[in-house]
N, C-alpha and C positions, 0 to 999 in steps of 0.2 A: 453459507453454502446454498448454492443454488438445488434445483431439485435432483441433480444428479451427485450431491454430496461435495462440489467443488465450489470454491471461495470466488469472490470476484473482487479484485485488486485493482485499484484505481489511484490516480494522483489528480488532484485539481491545479491544473497547470497555472490557472490566475492565481492561486495563492500561495504555490510553491516559490521559496526563495532561495533554493540552491543549498541549503544547510548540508544535504548528503548523507543526514544519518539514516535515511530509509537505504542506501546504498552501502553503507557502512555496515549496518545489522544484518541486511539478508540480501548480500551481493548476487545470489542464485535468482532473485526474483528482480530486485531494482538496479539501475544504474543512473549515471548524469550523461546528458545529452550535451552536444557541441560546446552550449552556452553554460553548461554547470547545473542545469535543473535536472529534478527527479524525474525519472521514466520508468516505467514498466518494461522488462525485458520482453521482447517479442514471445508470443507462446507462454509468457508466464501469467497472465491475468486472473488464473485459477490457483496462483500461489504455488504453484510448482512444488506442492507438499512440504516445504521449507516451514520448519517449525517455528521458525522466527519471524515470521511476515508480520504476524499481530504485534509482536514487539517492534518491528520498523515503524508501523504505524504509530505507535505511542512514543516513538522516538522522534517524530518531526515536529519540532518547536511551533509550527504555525498549524499543525491540523489538515494538511494539504492530501494525507494519503489516507485510505477508506478501505477497510476490508470489511467486505458485506458476506454473509452468510445467508443461510435459508431463509426465504419470504423477504428478502431485500435487507435482513438486519444486520447490521456491522457496527463496527467502531470506527471511530475517529481518531487522531493521534493522541488526542487528550483523555482517550478510553469511554469518550460519550458514546451513549447508544445512538445509531441512527436507523432509519426505516427509509 
């Protein structure tokens, strides 16, 4: 979460292979672009209050989705802690 309690959700577009697991798991936060690669929906970088956003990050087979919380800590798709 950021200082105001929101998340920072992002996708590493260089890593994304277009598996679509993020969009299937949390369609209110993620979608796929015209080329089939995952992207965060406009206005949803804060996770949109979706309780499945962290599960969507864990579902990514290549770890392209990151959900960061307070002080920049977060999880990658593999559930690894990142700073």
